[in-house]
Each structure stands twice: as C-alpha cells, then as structure tokens.
C-alpha positions, 0 to 999 in steps of 0.5 A: 034673453041674450047670451053673456059672456066675458073677454080677457083683451090684451093690447099691445103697442103704444098704449099707455100715456096716450089716454087709452085706458080713459078710451077704454073706460068711455067705451065699456060705459057706451056698451054697458060692459062691466070689469076693468082696464090696467096697464102691464108690463106688456101693454094694457089688459082689459077684462069686460063681461056683458051681451055677446053683441056689445062685447063684439062691438066693443072689440070692433071700436077698440080696434077702429077707433083707438085714441089718435096717439095710440099705435096698437101693435097687437090685440089678443082676445079670450072669451070666457064664462060671463060674471056679474059684476057692479061696474067698469072701473080703471085699475090702478097700475102698479107704477101708480102705486105709492113708492118709497125712496130712500136718498141717503145724504152725502157723507164725502164731502169735497173740501172746495 
C-alpha cells in the first residue's frame, strides 16, 4: 500500500481574482486529493491529503501550469501526517463572507 501524507502549501503573488482556486480545485480532483483551498491576506492557502506520488505530481503541476493570468512569486510547502477527509473544496474567503455596512443619512443639508 502506498504511503499517504498531507501538505500545507502557501502560494503568494498574483493568485487572487485570476481563477487560481478553481484551478487548484480541478487539479486536486485530477489527483484524487482531499482538503481545501482558500484565499488569505498573504495569497492562497492549500491543504491537501493523499498518496505521496499524487501529492508530488500535484505540486509539480501547480508550479508548471498555473492559470495564465496568475504570477506566482513563491510557493512554500510543509509535509505533515495524513488525515482522512471526504472531499476537496474551495473554502469561502473572509472577504467573501457577508458584511454589514451602515450608512448614515446626511444630517447637514445645504440650502442651495
């Protein structure tokens, strides 16, 4: 049986608003990996679990075939112990969560 593990992958550069998370999602599905991808203040965070050979291929594809509009500045990886998850998903970013904005009415109205 092939060994399994996980990776925390942090990607910085022009990786938000360019289709990077859907790209990562499709790549994870291609290699049957589980985990998530999300935007952070510093770039994109990816947590993936799967067979070591699939993880290595995933990272190679991530580096060599990113979306056309993206520009990767750096990729850091940290391998850790395997965790059995059911799926891979795109996690909602903090900036996409519902926001409340309160707009006060004008209280000083010009006479002209």
